[in-house]
C-alpha positions, 0 to 999 in steps of 0.5 A: 325106240322103247330102248332109248326111252328106257335108257333115258329114264334109267337116270331117274329111276336109279335114285328112286330105287336107291331111295326106296332101298334106303327107306326099307333099310331104315324101316327095318332098323327102326323095327329092330330098335323098337323090338330091342328096346322093349325086349330090354325093358321086359327083361329089366322089369321081369321081377316087377311083372312077376310081383304084379302078376302074383298080386292079381294083374292079368296077362292082358293088363301086363301086355297092354302096359308094354304095348302102351310103352311102344305107342309112346315111343311111336308118338314121340317118333312121329312128332319128331319125324313130322317136325323134321319133315316140315323143317326139311320141306321149308328148306327145300322151298328155297331151292325148288319151285312149287315144292310143298313144305309138308306133303300130306299123303306121303306123311300119312303113308309114312306114319302108317308104315312106321305104325305097323312096323312098331306094332309088330315089333312091340307085340313079341316083347309084350307077349313075352311079358304076359308069359312070365311065370311069377314063381319062377321069376321071383325064385331066380332073383 
């Protein structure tokens, strides 16, 4: 009997597992994208960071600057994502009965997950920016 129940649930579990795998890949790609963009920003602004550090800026202030850039990207992404989720939910209400247009607990969990990934992806470039040697960076450019 348990085998028959498991077989009947297989058709419902497979799309859920597939959706979870795609969500994980999308989260990984978002983290890689944030890391790549911030790493590029650090490399492009290397001379500026070196001048600011030579003028007395602390590494903590420099790191905070790049973390703030990551936070701005995160806020923009959350705003666009929540709007897109609400719009998709409104479209789904036309086809499915009693489907909320915006599921709060799912949205909070998603915002938490993407915030964690963004923070982790922004930490490495921000840390790299704090370790720039002003003399070496100004000498090479």
